[in-house]
ZAMARGU-4260 file (C-alpha; in steps of 0.2 Angstrom, whole numbers, plus 5000, padded with zeros to 4 digits):
<rodrens>
0) 5000/5000/5000 | 5006/5018/4997 | 5009/5030/5011 | 4995/5037/5022 | 4995/5054/5031
5) 4983/5059/5045 | 4979/5077/5046 | 4972/5083/5063 | 4966/5101/5063 | 4965/5109/5081
10) 4961/5125/5090 | 4963/5126/5109 | 4959/5108/5112 | 4974/5101/5120 | 4963/5092/5132
15) 4956/5081/5118 | 4970/5082/5106 | 4981/5069/5115 | 4967/5056/5115 | 4965/5059/5096
20) 4984/5057/5093 | 4986/5042/5104 | 4972/5033/5095 | 4982/5035/5079 | 4998/5029/5087
25) 4989/5014/5094 | 4983/5008/5077 | 4986/4990/5073 | 4993/4996/5056 | 5003/5011/5057
30) 5002/5027/5046 | 5017/5036/5038 | 5014/5053/5044 | 5004/5063/5057 | 5001/5081/5054
35) 4994/5092/5067 | 4988/5109/5060 | 4987/5121/5075 | 4975/5134/5070 | 4981/5148/5081
40) 4979/5140/5098 | 4983/5150/5114 | 4983/5135/5126 | 4998/5123/5128 | 4996/5114/5111
45) 5013/5117/5104 | 5022/5114/5121 | 5013/5097/5123 | 5016/5091/5105 | 5034/5096/5105
50) 5037/5087/5122 | 5027/5071/5120 | 5025/5068/5102 | 5041/5071/5092 | 5035/5059/5078
55) 5021/5072/5074 | 5023/5085/5061 | 5017/5101/5070 | 5012/5116/5060 | 5006/5132/5068
60) 4996/5145/5058 | 4986/5160/5063 | 4967/5156/5066 | 4959/5154/5050 | 4946/5140/5052
65) 4946/5121/5050 | 4945/5122/5031 | 4961/5132/5029 | 4969/5120/5042 | 4964/5104/5033
70) 4969/5112/5016 | 4986/5116/5024 | 4989/5098/5029 | 4984/5092/5011 | 4996/5103/5003
75) 5010/5099/5016 | 5010/5080/5014 | 5017/5070/5000 | 5007/5054/5005 | 4995/5047/4992
80) 4982/5044/5004 | 4975/5056/5017 | 4964/5053/5033 | 4957/5067/5043 | 4954/5066/5062
85) 4945/5080/5071 | 4955/5083/5087 | 4940/5078/5098 | 4937/5062/5090 | 4946/5045/5090
90) 4948/5029/5080 | 4946/5011/5084 | 4963/5002/5084 | 4959/4992/5068 | 4952/5007/5057
95) 4967/5009/5046 | 4970/4991/5044 | 4952/4988/5039 | 4952/5003/5027 | 4968/4997/5019
100) 4961/4980/5016 | 4945/4987/5009 | 4955/4998/4997 | 4966/4983/4992 | 4951/4973/4987
105) 4944/4988/4977 | 4959/4995/4969 | 4949/5006/4958 | 4941/5016/4972 | 4948/5032/4979
110) 4937/5035/4994 | 4932/5025/5009 | 4923/5029/5025 | 4917/5019/5040 | 4902/5019/5052
115) 4904/5027/5069 | 4899/5028/5087 | 4892/5045/5094 | 4897/5050/5111 | 4890/5065/5121
120) 4893/5069/5139 | 4899/5051/5143 | 4884/5043/5135 | 4882/5034/5118 | 4869/5041/5107
125) 4858/5031/5096 | 4858/5036/5077 | 4842/5038/5069 | 4837/5030/5052 | 4840/5047/5043
130) 4859/5045/5049 | 4861/5029/5040 | 4877/5028/5029 | 4880/5021/5012 | 4893/5015/4999
135) 4892/5017/4980 | 4886/5032/4971 | 4878/5041/4985 | 4876/5059/4979 | 4857/5059/4982
140) 4859/5052/5000 | 4871/5066/5004 | 4859/5080/4999 | 4848/5081/5015 | 4863/5084/5027
145) 4881/5077/5030 | 4881/5058/5032 | 4900/5056/5030 | 4911/5060/5045 | 4928/5068/5041
150) 4936/5058/5055 | 4930/5042/5046 | 4937/5044/5029 | 4953/5040/5019 | 4954/5049/5002
155) 4967/5047/4988 | 4975/5064/4985 | 4971/5063/4967 | 4953/5068/4971 | 4958/5084/4978
160) 4969/5088/4963 | 4953/5085/4952 | 4939/5093/4962 | 4949/5106/4973 | 4951/5108/4992
165) 4939/5113/5006 | 4930/5129/5003 | 4938/5141/5014 | 4924/5153/5012 | 4911/5142/5022
170) 4911/5145/5040 | 4902/5128/5043 | 4896/5113/5033 | 4913/5113/5023 | 4912/5094/5024
175) 4895/5094/5017 | 4901/5104/5003 | 4916/5093/5000 | 4906/5077/5000 | 4893/5083/4988
180) 4907/5088/4976 | 4916/5071/4978 | 4900/5060/4978 | 4893/5069/4962 | 4908/5061/4953
185) 4915/5046/4962 | 4908/5030/4970 | 4913/5028/4988 | 4918/5012/4999 | 4909/5010/5015
190) 4914/4999/5030 | 4898/4996/5040 | 4908/4994/5057 | 4910/5007/5070 | 4928/5011/5068
195) 4927/5030/5072 | 4922/5038/5088 | 4914/5055/5086 | 4912/5065/5102 | 4899/5080/5103
200) 4892/5092/5115 | 4906/5104/5116 | 4903/5122/5117 | 4915/5126/5103 | 4907/5115/5090
205) 4902/5125/5074 | 4884/5118/5075 | 4882/5128/5091 | 4892/5143/5086 | 4881/5148/5071
210) 4862/5150/5070 | 4853/5143/5055 | 4867/5130/5050 | 4857/5126/5035 | 4861/5142/5027
215) 4879/5135/5023 | 4871/5120/5015 | 4860/5131/5004 | 4876/5140/4999 | 4885/5123/4995
220) 4870/5117/4985 | 4868/5132/4974 | 4887/5132/4971 | 4887/5114/4965 | 4871/5118/4954
225) 4880/5133/4947 | 4896/5123/4943 | 4887/5114/4929 | 4896/5098/4934 | 4880/5089/4938
230) 4870/5078/4925 | 4852/5083/4922 | 4846/5070/4935 | 4857/5076/4949 | 4854/5094/4945
235) 4835/5091/4947 | 4836/5083/4964 | 4849/5096/4970 | 4837/5110/4965 | 4823/5101/4974
240) 4833/5099/4990 | 4839/5117/4988 | 4821/5124/4988 | 4816/5113/5002 | 4830/5120/5013
245) 4827/5138/5008 | 4808/5136/5013 | 4813/5129/5030 | 4826/5142/5033 | 4814/5156/5028
250) 4801/5149/5040 | 4814/5149/5054 | 4821/5166/5051 | 4803/5173/5051 | 4798/5164/5067
255) 4814/5170/5076 | 4815/5187/5068 | 4832/5183/5060 | 4833/5194/5045 | 4851/5190/5040
260) 4852/5179/5024 | 4833/5182/5022 | 4835/5191/5006 | 4848/5179/4999 | 4836/5165/5002
265) 4821/5174/4994 | 4832/5177/4978 | 4837/5159/4977 | 4819/5153/4979 | 4814/5165/4965
270) 4828/5159/4954 | 4825/5140/4955 | 4806/5139/4959
</rodrens>
């Protein structure tokens, strides 16, 4: 197998970061490079990494957001395959081994993700039917919301060379935007085993930071429609989902008297209705 790099973006999360790194180091099948992109942390991130993890490539940048951090990692590595791991998440010890085996058995595939366990405040959360994950050509399944966890994926670098990097203009849902672009063109492998641990409930999560998180999905949907890269069928179902999200967002903005982005959504609805 070619070389694998793990990119871990982080911002003031040293209390979680060590757990994430240790889960990579404890893999039954080792990776070739671990890159921590410190997005302007003011805690002890640099000190701890330099002291306890000399094998980790540590890169510090001014605070610019998770998309810029992930993109920096993609650019910095020469490894053919790339994994992402959010600094508050962890991996099952056999994640990399099982993904490498899956890729070996499907040598034409360039993307693989796994199932996951959701943890919040010390409890395991049950996933609803709408959170079900899939393999194959899954563009339509990706339209409602993000069903692929960044911490679960392994991606061939060729994909980024062909479709571009994470959208640095999106403050949230940058992963939703990326998976739409990938899944509109590529089939994906799926391992239906919980090999990724996803931890939620933190006060600094983007879903808690921004009101009306769907507005970022609306932007991503219009962007991919305007790209002209979708075939007629995908364009039709993307427009249907876009209008659905716009109507839901407008009802919410009117109910809670949130006028920002209201005019944008009205214009989109008039354009695609």
